[in-house]
Structures are given as structure tokens and as C-alpha cells.
C-alpha positions in Angstrom: 110.6 108.2 83.6 109.7 107.6 79.7 111.0 103.9 80.1 108.2 103.0 82.7 105.4 105.2 81.0 106.0 102.9 78.3 106.7 99.8 80.3 103.1 100.4 81.8 101.2 101.2 78.7 103.2 97.7 77.3 101.6 96.1 80.9 98.3 97.5 79.9 98.1 96.3 76.2 99.2 92.8 77.2 96.7 92.2 80.1 93.7 93.9 77.5 94.6 91.4 74.8 94.6 88.2 77.3 91.1 89.5 78.0 90.1 90.1 74.7 91.1 86.3 73.5 89.2 84.8 76.6 86.4 83.4 74.9 82.8 83.5 76.2 80.3 81.1 75.8 76.4 80.6 77.0 74.1 77.4 76.8 70.6 77.3 76.9 69.7 74.0 79.2 66.2 72.9 80.0 65.8 71.5 83.6 67.5 73.6 85.8 65.5 74.0 88.7 67.2 74.6 92.0 70.8 75.7 93.2 71.6 71.5 93.6 71.1 71.4 89.5 73.5 74.4 89.3 76.3 72.8 91.4 75.8 69.5 89.3 76.5 71.3 85.8 79.2 73.7 86.8 80.9 70.6 88.8 80.9 68.7 85.2 81.3 72.1 82.5 84.5 73.2 85.2 86.0 70.1 84.4 86.6 70.4 80.8 89.7 71.7 79.7 90.6 75.1 79.2 86.9 76.3 81.5 88.1 79.1 83.9 84.9 79.9 85.2 80.9 78.5 85.1 77.8 80.8 86.3 74.5 79.2 85.9 71.3 81.8 85.8 68.6 79.1 86.8 65.9 81.3 86.6 67.0 81.6 82.9 68.0 78.7 82.1 71.2 79.6 81.3 74.9 78.8 81.7 77.7 81.4 80.7 81.4 79.7 80.6 84.4 81.9 80.5 87.3 80.2 79.2 91.2 80.7 79.8 93.2 83.1 77.5 93.2 81.5 74.2 91.0 78.1 74.8 88.1 77.6 73.1 84.9 75.2 73.9 83.5 72.8 71.2 79.2 72.7 71.0 80.3 68.7 71.5 82.2 68.9 74.4 79.6 71.3 76.4 76.6 69.0 75.3 79.0 66.0 76.8 79.1 67.3 79.9 75.6 68.9 80.2 74.0 65.3 79.3 76.5 63.5 81.8 75.3 66.3 84.8 71.6 65.2 83.4 70.4 68.0 81.5 69.7 68.6 78.1 71.8 71.4 75.8 69.2 73.5 73.7 71.9 75.7 72.7 75.3 76.6 72.3 76.7 80.2 71.2 79.8 82.2 71.4 79.4 85.9 73.0 80.6 88.3 70.0 80.4 85.3 67.4 78.9 86.0 64.4 
């Protein structure tokens, strides 16, 4: 029984650690006006290595990118993908970064 509890605790710690290692980025993008815009930018950003999920908030003009555990995103690669989608990136930030 004690071994099962210990194994469960270690599993939980590993899962929590994996989620903590996920980088989350927020981009401010000019020109987001409709769901078609959101689709285009999400498609380009999702193609980047290490991207797990992309979410667009049209009303705020922001895009949130969640990376796979251990992966990171550079400002240059994000700007290139945004430009390829036909938009201009105004800011780039990592959640929790100082």
C-alpha cells in the first residue's frame, strides 16, 4: 500500500513538473478582425516546432501559444510566422518571465 501511494505521489510530481516546464507566450498582433484571421495566424504558428496549442483572442488582438514541455519559442520565429500569415506582431512576451 505504501509503495502504491509513493508511486502515485511520484507520478503526480512528474506530471506537475511537466506542466510547469511548458512555456506560454502572448503576442500582440495588429489586424485581427475575424475568425478567418484567427484561423490563418493559428495555422502558421501551429507549424512551428514545439507548439502544442494556439489560441486567438480577436477582440483583444492577442494570440496565446502553449509550447510542448521543454520547448521554447523565439521572438524572431514568432514574428516570421505572424508576418507569413499577413499580420504585424507588436509585442512578444513569455508568461511568468521577468
